[in-house]
KEKOLMAR-599284 format. One record per residue (C-alpha): x, y, z; residue in three letters. Coordinates in steps of 0.25 Angstrom, whole numbers, plus 5000, padded with zeros to 4 digits. Layout:
# KEKOLMAR-599284
XYZALA ...
//
This chain:
# KEKOLMAR-599284
480451215141MET 480251305153ALA 481451345163SER 481451295178SER 480951415187SER 481851445201LYS 481151395214VAL 481351515225GLU 481951465237SER 482051585246ASP 481251495256SER 480651355259GLU 479251395263ASP 479151505250GLU 479651395240ALA 478451305247LEU 477551415245ASP 477851445231GLU 477951285228GLU 476451285222VAL 476751425212GLU 477851365203HIS 478551215197PHE 479751165193ASP 480051135181ASP 480751005178PHE 480750985164THR 482350965163LEU 482550905176ALA 482650775170SER 483950745163SER 483150645154TRP 482750785150GLU 484050845149ARG 484650745139PHE 483350765131ILE 483650915131SER 485250885128GLU 484750795117ILE 483850905111GLU 484851025111ALA 485850935106VAL 484750895094CYS 484251035091ARG 485651075090GLN 486150965080TRP 484651005071MET 485151135072SER 486651145067ASP 486251045055GLY 487050945048PRO 488251075042LYS 488251135055ASN 488551005063LEU 489450975052LEU 490151085056GLU 490051055070LYS 490850925067GLY 489950805066ALA 490650695060VAL 490550625047LEU 490450475050LEU 491250385043GLU 490350285035PHE 489550395029SER 489850515020LYS 488450615025ASN 488250565040LEU 488750645052TYR 488750625068LYS 488850745078VAL 488450695092LYS 488350735108PHE 488650695121GLU 487550705129LEU 487350645144LYS 486150585152TYR 486150515166ALA 487650495167LEU 487750435154LYS 488350505140SER 487750485126TYR 487950535114LEU 487050575102MET 487550575089GLU 486750645076TYR 487050595064TYR 486850675051PHE 486850685037GLU 487450805031LYS 486550815017SER 485250785027ASN 483850775020THR 482550785027ASP 482050645022ASP 482950595033GLY 483050455026LYS 484250395021VAL 484850295009SER 484350145013ASP 485750085009TRP 486650205009ASN 487950145014PHE 488350265023ASN 487250245032LEU 487350245047HIS 487050135053ASP 485850205060LEU 485250255045GLN 485250105038LEU 484650065049CYS 483350155052PHE 483550245038GLY 483850375047VAL 484650485041LYS 485150565053ASP 484950525068PHE 485350535082LEU 486150425090VAL 486150435105ILE 487050325113ALA 487650335126PRO 489250355125GLN 489750225132SER 490550095127ALA 489250035119SER 488750155114GLY 487250095116VAL 486250095125VAL 486049965132LEU 484950005141ASP 483450005135ALA 482850105144PRO 483950205142GLU 483950205127SER 482350215127SER 482850355134LYS 483950405127LEU 482950385114LEU 481950455122SER 482650575126ALA 483250595111VAL 481750585103ALA 481250685114ILE 482450785111ALA 482250745096LEU 480750775096SER 480950895105ASN 481850965094CYS 480950925081SER 482050815077SER 481750695067LEU 482950635071LEU 482950485074PRO 483850455087ALA 484450315090PHE 485050265102VAL 486050115101PRO 485550025111VAL 485749875115HIS 487049805111ASP 487949885102PRO 488349755093SER 486849755092ARG 486749905085LYS 485449925091ALA 484750055091TYR 483350125096ILE 482850265088GLY 481950365089ILE 481450465077GLN 480350565078ASN 479750565064ARG 478950685066GLY 477450725074THR 476850585073VAL 477950445070PHE 479050415077THR 480350315071ARG 480750225080ARG 482050155079PHE 482650025084GLU 483849915077SER 484449785084ASP 485349685078HIS 485249535082ILE 486749485079GLY 486549335080SER 485449215080GLN 484649295069VAL 483249225067PRO 483149155052VAL 481949245049LYS 482849355049LEU 483949315041MET 482949335029HIS 482349435022LEU 480949385023GLU 481149385039GLY 481549535037LEU 480549555032TYR 479549495041GLU 480249565052LEU 480049715047PHE 478649665044VAL 478449635058SER 478749775062LYS 477549835059PHE 476449735052ALA 475549685063TYR 476249535070SER 474749455068THR 475049485053LEU 475549365045ASP 476849455040ILE 477149355026SER 475749355021VAL 475449515023HIS 476149615013LEU 476949725017PHE 477649825009LYS 478949825016VAL 480249915008HIS 481449825008PHE 482749865004THR 484149775007MET 485749775006LYS 486449655007LEU 487849645008THR 488649535002TYR 490149525004ARG 491149444998THR 492149345005LEU 493349405010SER 494649365007PHE 495149285020ASP 493749215018ASP 494149165004ASP 495449115009ASN 494949025021ASP 493848975011VAL 495248945002GLN 495948885012GLU 494848785016THR 494648745002ASP 496048725000ALA 496048625012GLU 494948555007MET 495648544994THR 496748475001GLU 495848385004SER 495348354990GLY 494448484989GLY 494548554977ASN 495948594973PRO 495548724965ALA 495148784979SER 496848734984ASP 497148834971ILE 496248954975TYR 496748954989SER 498148994985LYS 497449104975ALA 497649264979GLN 496949374972TRP 498249434969ASP 498949334962ASP 498749404950ASP 499349534955CYS 500649594952PRO 501149584968TRP 500549424969SER 502049394966GLU 502449464979TRP 501349464988TYR 499849434989SER 499149544993ALA 497949535003GLU 496749584992ASP 496149714999PRO 494949714994VAL 494349605005LYS 493049584997GLY 491749664993PHE 490449694999GLU 489249714989VAL 488049774996ILE 486649734987ALA 485649824989ILE 484049804986TRP 483049924984SER 482049974990GLU 480849874988LYS 479349844993MET 479249714999VAL 477849655003GLU 478249515008SER 479149415014SER 478949345003SER 479749454995GLU 480849475007MET 481149305001ALA 481449334989GLU 482049454990LEU 483049355000GLU 483249264988ASN 483649374976ALA 485049394972SER 485949524976PRO 485949554960HIS 484749604961GLU 485049714970ALA 484649854966GLU 486149884971LYS 487749834972TRP 488749894982ILE 489949844980LEU 490949884994PHE 492349844992PRO 492849785007ILE 494349815007PHE 495649755016SER 495949835029GLU 497349825025ASN 497049905015LEU 497150045025THR 498049965036ASP 499549985033GLY 499749905046SER 498949765039LYS 498949715025GLY 499849645018ASN 501349685020GLN 502049595008ASN 501649694998GLY 502849774991PHE 502549894999ALA 502749835013SER 504149755007GLN 504649885000LEU 504549935017HIS 505549815020PHE 506349855006LEU 506649995011VAL 506949945026ASP 507849865018ALA 508449975010LEU 508750065023ASP 509549955030MET 510249935016SER 511150025021PHE 511649965032GLU 512749875024ALA 513649875013GLN 513149765006PHE 511949675004MET 512749545011GLU 512849635023ASP 511549615025PHE 511749475023VAL 512349435035SER 511749545043ALA 511549425055VAL 513149425057GLU 513949555063ASN 514149605050GLN 512749655045GLY 512149795047PRO 511549785064ASP 510149815062ASN 509949695051LEU 509149605062THR 508849465061THR 507449505058SER 507949535043MET 507649395040VAL 508449325028ILE 507649245018PRO 507949085017PRO 508549055005PRO 507348994999THR 506749124999VAL 507949184992ILE 508049074982ASP 506849074977ARG 506849234974MET 508049224968LEU 507249114960LYS 506249194956GLU 507149294953LEU 508149224942PHE 507649084940HIS 506249114936GLU 506449134921GLY 507249234913VAL 506049294905GLN 506449434901GLU 505749554910PRO 504649634907ASN 505049754914PHE 503949844908ALA 502949744916LYS 502249834927GLY 503049944926GLU 502250074928HIS 502650194919LYS 503250264931ASN 504050144936SER 505350194930ARG 505550314939ALA 505750214949ILE 507350174948LYS 507050014951GLY 506849884943ALA 505849834932PRO 504749754941LEU 505049614932GLU 506949654932SER 507649564940LEU 508049664951PHE 506449704954ALA 506149574957GLN 507249554965PHE 506749694973CYS 505349624975LEU 505849484979HIS 506549564989SER 505549624994LEU 504849495000TRP 506249415004VAL 506349425020GLY 505349555021ASN 506349625013CYS 507449655023ASN 508849695020ILE 509449565021ARG 508449475016ALA 508649575003ILE 510149555005ALA 510049405005VAL 509349414991LEU 510049534983TRP 511249434987ILE 510649314979GLU 510149384970PHE 511449444966VAL 512049304966ARG 510949264957GLU 511149374947VAL 512749344947ARG 512249184943TRP 511649244931CYS 512649304926TRP 514049214929GLU 513049104922GLU 512549194912SER 511149174916GLN 510049284911PRO 509749374922LEU 508249364924PRO 507149474924LYS 508249564917MET 508449594901PRO 509649554896ALA 509449664885ASN 509149794882GLY 509749934889SER 509749944904ILE 508750024911ASP 509350124917LEU 508050184924SER 508050064933THR 509050044946CYS 510449994945LEU 510149864949ILE 509149834938ASN 510249904928GLN 511349804932LYS 510449684932LEU 510149724920GLN 511449754914MET 511849604921LEU 510849534912ALA 511249604899ILE 512649554903CYS 512349414905ILE 511749414892GLU 512949474885SER 513649374893LYS 512649264887ARG 512949304874GLU 514349314874LEU 514449164880ASN 513649114870GLU 514149184858ASP 515449124864TYR 515148974864GLN 514348974850ASP 515849034845CYS 516548924852ILE 515648824846GLY 515548864835SER 516848884832MET 517048724839ASP 516048644827GLN 516448604815ALA 515748664801SER 515148544795PRO 513648604798HIS 513948724790LYS 513748724777LYS 514448774764GLU 513748884760ASP 513548944775ASP 514948954780PRO 514348974794PHE 513348874796GLY 511948864797GLU 512048854812ASP 513048994812SER 512649094822ASP 513249224817SER 513149284832SER 514449214836ILE 515449304842MET 516549284836LEU 518049334842THR 518749454837PRO 519849354831GLY 518849284821GLU 518849314808ASN 517349284805PHE 516649384800ASP 517549404787GLY 516849274783LYS 515449324788ARG 515349464781ASP 514849434767SER 513949494757PRO 512849394759SER 512749394776LYS 512549514784PRO 513749544793ASP 514449504807ASP 513549494818LEU 514249464829HIS 514249604836GLY 512849594841SER 512349444841GLY 511549444830THR 511449334820THR 511449334806VAL 509949314802SER 509849464807LYS 510049504792PHE 509949374783SER 508749414780SER 509049564774GLU 509649534761PRO 509949684759GLU 510749694769HIS 511849584763MET 511849674750VAL 513149754747LEU 513849804738ALA 515249744730ASP 515849684744PRO 517149764747LYS 518449684757PRO 517849784768SER 516449694768ASP 517249554772CYS 517949604786ILE 516549664788ARG 516049644804ARG 514949634813GLY 513949704803SER 512549714806ALA 512049734790GLY 512249844780VAL 511449974786VAL 510350004775GLY 511150064763SER 512050124770MET 513550144764MET 514850164769LEU 515350284765LEU 516850244761LYS 516650094756SER 515350104751HIS 514849974756GLN 513749944764ARG 513549994779MET 513349894789HIS 512749894802ALA 513849854814PRO 513449764825PHE 513549844836THR 513749834852GLN 512549864861ASP 512750014870ALA 513349964884PRO 512349944894LEU 512450024907MET 511950034919THR 511550134926GLU 513050144933ASP 513750134922MET 512950244917HIS 513550324927GLU 514950284928GLU 515250304913ARG 514750424915LEU 515750454925ARG 516750414918ALA 516650494907VAL 516350634915GLU 517750564920ALA 518350574906LEU 518150734905GLY 517750794892ASP 518750714883SER 517450654877PHE 516250684872ASN 515350634885PHE 514150554875SER 515150514867ALA 516050444876GLN 514850364882LEU 514650314869GLU 516050294865LYS 516150144867GLU 514950124859ILE 515150194848LEU 516550144846SER 516049994846THR 514850044838ASP 516050094828MET 516949984827SER 515749894821ALA 515349974811PHE 516749984806LYS 516849824807ALA 515449824801ALA 515849934790ASN 517249904788PRO 517550034778ASP 516550124786ALA 517050264790ILE 516750344801PHE 515550414795GLU 514950274791ASP 514850254805PHE 514150384808ILE 513050354798ARG 512750234802TRP 512850264817HIS 512550414819SER 511650434806PRO 511450574813GLY 512850624812ASP 512850594795TRP 512450714790GLU 511750704776ILE 511650824768ASP 510150854764ASP 510450944752THR 510950854743GLN 510150744736GLU 510050604740LYS 509750484735ARG 509650334744PRO 510650254742ILE 510550144735LYS 510650004740ARG 512049934734LEU 513350004736ALA 513549984720MET 512350074718GLU 512650184727ASP 514150194722SER 513950264710ASN 512750354715ASN 512550444729ASP 513750394736TRP 514350444746PRO 513150484756PRO 512950624756ARG 513350674773GLY 514350694782ARG 514550684797LEU 514050774806SER 514750884813ARG 514850804826ARG 515150684818MET 516350764810SER 517150854819GLU 518550834821HIS 518850744832GLY 517350684834ASN 517450554842LEU 516550474836TRP 517550474825ARG 518850454834LYS 517950334840ILE 517750304825TRP 519150284821ASN 519550214833ASP 518550104833ALA 519049984828PRO 518049904818ALA 517549784826LEU 516249724825PRO 515349734838ALA 515749574841SER 517249604844GLU 517149724850GLN 517149754864LYS 515949744872PRO 515549864876LEU 514749794888LEU 515549694896ASP 514649594901PRO 515449504910ASN 516049654916ARG 514749704917GLU 513949584925GLY 515049594934GLU 514749714937LYS 513549714937ILE 513649594949LEU 514749664957HIS 513849774958TYR 512449684963LEU 513349614973GLU 514149734979THR 512749834978LEU 512649904991ARG 511449865000PRO 510750015000HIS 510950024983LEU 510149884981LEU 509049914991LEU 508850064984GLU 508749994970GLN 507849884977MET 506849994984VAL 506750054971CYS 506549914963THR 505549854972ALA 504749984972PHE 504649984957ARG 504449854957ALA 503449854968SER 502549964959ALA 502849894947ASP 502249764953ALA 500849834958LEU 500849904946ASN 500549754937GLN 499249754946THR 497949774937SER 496949844944TYR 496149904931GLY 495750034929GLY 495950104943LEU 496450234941LYS 496850264954GLN 497750144955MET 498350184941ALA 498650314948THR 499050274961LYS 500050174954MET 500750284947GLU 500950384959GLN 501650254965LEU 502650274956TYR 502650414956LEU 502850404970THR 504050304971MET 504950354960ALA 505250484969PRO 505350404982SER 506350304976LEU 507150404969ARG 508250414980PRO 508550274981LEU 509250294966GLN 510050394969ALA 510750314979ASN 510850394990ARG 510050335001LEU 510550305014SER 509950235027SER 508750315035GLY 508650395023SER 507150485022GLU 507150405008ILE 506750265017ILE 505650325021ASP 505050385008ASP 505350235003LEU 504450195015ARG 503450285012ARG 503450254997LEU 503150095002CYS 501750165009GLY 501450214996VAL 501650094988LEU 501049994997GLU 499850104997HIS 499750074983VAL 499949924983GLU 498749924993LYS 497950004983LEU 498249924971LEU 497849794977THR 496449864979VAL 496549894965ALA 496749744960ALA 495949684971SER 494849774963LEU 495049774950HIS 495149584949ARG 493949584959LYS 493149694948PHE 493949654935LEU 492249654928GLN 491949774935ALA 493049864935PRO 492149994939ARG 492049924952LEU 493449904954SER 493850044950GLU 492750124958ALA 493150024972ILE 494650054970PHE 494350214967SER 493550224981ASP 494550134988TYR 495850224982TYR 495050374988ILE 494950285001PHE 496450225001PHE 497150354996LEU 497250425009PRO 497950315014ARG 499050315003MET 499650445008GLY 498950514997THR 497950595007ALA 497850615022SER 497250505029VAL 496450565043GLY 495350545052ASP 494450565039ASN 494950455032ALA 494050335029GLN 494550205036MET 493550105026ASP 493450095014PHE 491850105012ASP 491750134998LYS 490550044990LYS 490350034974GLN 488950014967GLN 489149894959VAL 488349894945ARG 487449804939ILE 488449724929HIS 489649744941GLU 488749644951ARG 489249504944PRO 490749554946VAL 490349604962VAL 489549464962SER 490649364958ASN 491349424970MET 490549334977PHE 491049194975THR 490149074979LEU 490449034993PRO 491048914994THR 490748815003ALA 491848855014ASN 490948985014GLN 489548925014SER 489848855027TRP 490448995033ARG 489149055032LYS 487649025032VAL 486949085019LEU 485649135028SER 485149255019MET 484949275005GLY 485249364994ASN 486549294992LEU 487549344982LEU 488449224976ASN 488049134988GLY 488649254999HIS 487549295009GLU 487649445011PRO 488349485024VAL 487449595024LEU 485949605023ARG 485249755024GLU 483749765024ILE 482749885025ILE 481349875027PHE 480349975027SER 478950015027ILE 478350155024ARG 477050235026ASP 476550365023ARG 475950415036VAL 475550555041SER 476550625049ASP 475150695058HIS 474450685070TYR 473250695062ALA 472550585057ALA 471950615043HIS 473250675037VAL 473150705021PRO 474050605013SER 474950725011VAL 475450745024TYR 475750565023GLN 477150545023GLN 477850395018GLU 478750355030ILE 479550235032GLU 478650185044THR 479450035049TYR 480950015044ARG 481949895045MET 483149865044TYR 483849755046THR 485449725043CYS 486149605046GLY 486549435040THR 486149325044SER 486949325056ASN 486449455063ASP 485349555059LEU 485049705063ARG 483749765063VAL 483449905063ALA 481949965064LEU 481150085063SER 479750105064VAL 479050255063VAL 477750235074SER 476650345076CYS 476850405091ASP 
//
């Protein structure tokens, strides 16, 4: 362009003389032309930079796309500001074409089939050009600018109302052709004809056919492709329907619907006993895609409208997740994690009182000052219901291994099925888990425990046998010990009553040959003054079994145990024998060795062990440390052995009790000991061997205990465990337990029990979920370990750590509900559940505290999965047949129904392709011809609205 010449202005006359001899260049005088020039300069700069340099200069990636970027530039024209945006793909190709049903397409790419494009719009509240002349002038300016810089980019201008999503556009296709674009939207009163495929087909044909032609009888080769989107009913709709059906039932309708209305999706999930979770999977969208085909008549379109979605080439599944999963301020507030928050708050307040009763009386002036009336104490009916669930719903044997993770024992709590764990879980939902409500429930809980003790009733959910599990919390150990004490107390009472009853009854029922009668019970406990054992001990019967309560029938089927040598007088006073020990003989008397009934080792809880250790340490080094701990047990075993083997010596006891301390000379030939003592007396007797150095040294503690131990059977010995004394000590501990010590154990147990309950969830082969559950236990164990040391104080940093741990559990809890929901919905198609969960896990991971959440974090889940042919029936079954109530809501106006459900969105692309020559000459060889899309129409909508986008290639 030429530059402007300067006008000499020395004088007016001289200017008038030269007026004819030169001219002024007004090419850039117009503001509109300067506007075009500015657009042209920006476009040239963008084209010269290319995608790579534009990315380095700060091009922005669009959220919904992985490959579409945007740069922008502000322009001014006629006192108005405009924003020009250039959309381009990083991996650009020369054809400029995009895939029809790519889910990452921009709206304009999908509507008009373009790839890179420009959009220019005013910077206003609406962002559209409402004035038609202005829009035409704006589009012309962009078209001229693109033509000047030889760009083939399409340009668009938004027009009309923003809700219509209307655009006009233009694209230079070279020296001959120009492509024009136009789109608009009908939001209401869609003509019935355009609700069906046949009418849409005729609408497209009318754009290029002569108006005088009868379209229904003429054949046009139109390319057709279609995408239908179906959506399952949301749970909110289902609930409305179920409530309506329930109302019908009350008025005489179908009773089955009333039952169904009460069902929840998670009724069989382990957490359903405590709360009902919102289904995180609100529904699914199924996208059925028909591949491109040639359609020649409107009758073919009518047939396509009746086709089943199962005939589509592709099915794409898109899950719809609840927004509450990613928004921590919403969602179900009754889960384990949310209630554990309140329990941690109660722990923080537990240091303000000496006893739990102080919190109950907090309404008076005697209680802590900051306990407000907002801490509601539940009514007695609620407490009674919880106590009934804890104590009076059967006394079945608990299965502590149920739901227990391999890392669960690292947390010093109580097993999920135990009484204290169930108490902790109930506490989470009593009075919103405030300290006063917990205090009321604990006091009533201890009262029930005392009632079980005083009435000798079995303690529910606690085993009455076995050893004390020291890996659990102290309260659980105490309750387990109490259950054993109650059982021992019951056995003593039953034995005493049986003994009294047998003494009161006469003996007519006894047979002559049976001095005890056929109904006699060998487990009757005799007092030490009764000389009853001498009568029972005989070569034909096993010895006294009173010590352990075992019946005579245990040995009555083993006749080899009854074969003895000639009985000596000592045999008549043998007491507490459980039978002979193989072929072993007593060294001194040459009699068969008898194994005695012995007392079980005394059970001790953790604090009892510590107390005993402190007592032993206080004695100094006068006794061997380990031997001192076992002295009482060893003494009772020796007394029982002496009673069962009156002629036994210390060496006999060692051979039976500690065979490792009886050394046999291997250099001499050994022969097996005969069965009968008479045969052994003249052969290999006495048995070769000697005491070990440890047992034979002077002053050996074992020999000293042997010498001091009296010959008493276990039934006559002082019990190692006094159930009455230990039971009362346990109840005193429970009744006077400091609040913070109780809450510390409750927090550990509640976290462990909550995790174990969640661990029972069935989620199939989702490996990420299994890994996350294992990580949860590994995170909980060190976080809860400070509570086991009983060194916590009010306002400690550990309280904040526990609150953060609640957040970790909340994330895992949410993720687990997703896994459980997907698993049960795809039991017959596990690949889909695993693929969807894997995608969701990656999406949810930044929100779990394991990755940084920044501005680039994805806010909406948009991953889709392709459904395989054999998986389609599973997905199709999710679309249950509409009920009568649902059918009344929606008028089925479109075809292609899926189990009675019409598509929520129907998208169709019609196109016509012609082979044309891109040259001005009329007679061009065919080598210069190419096939281009001359007409293209994209329609999108439902029976209530319709959007149409048309692009036409014309020869200018």
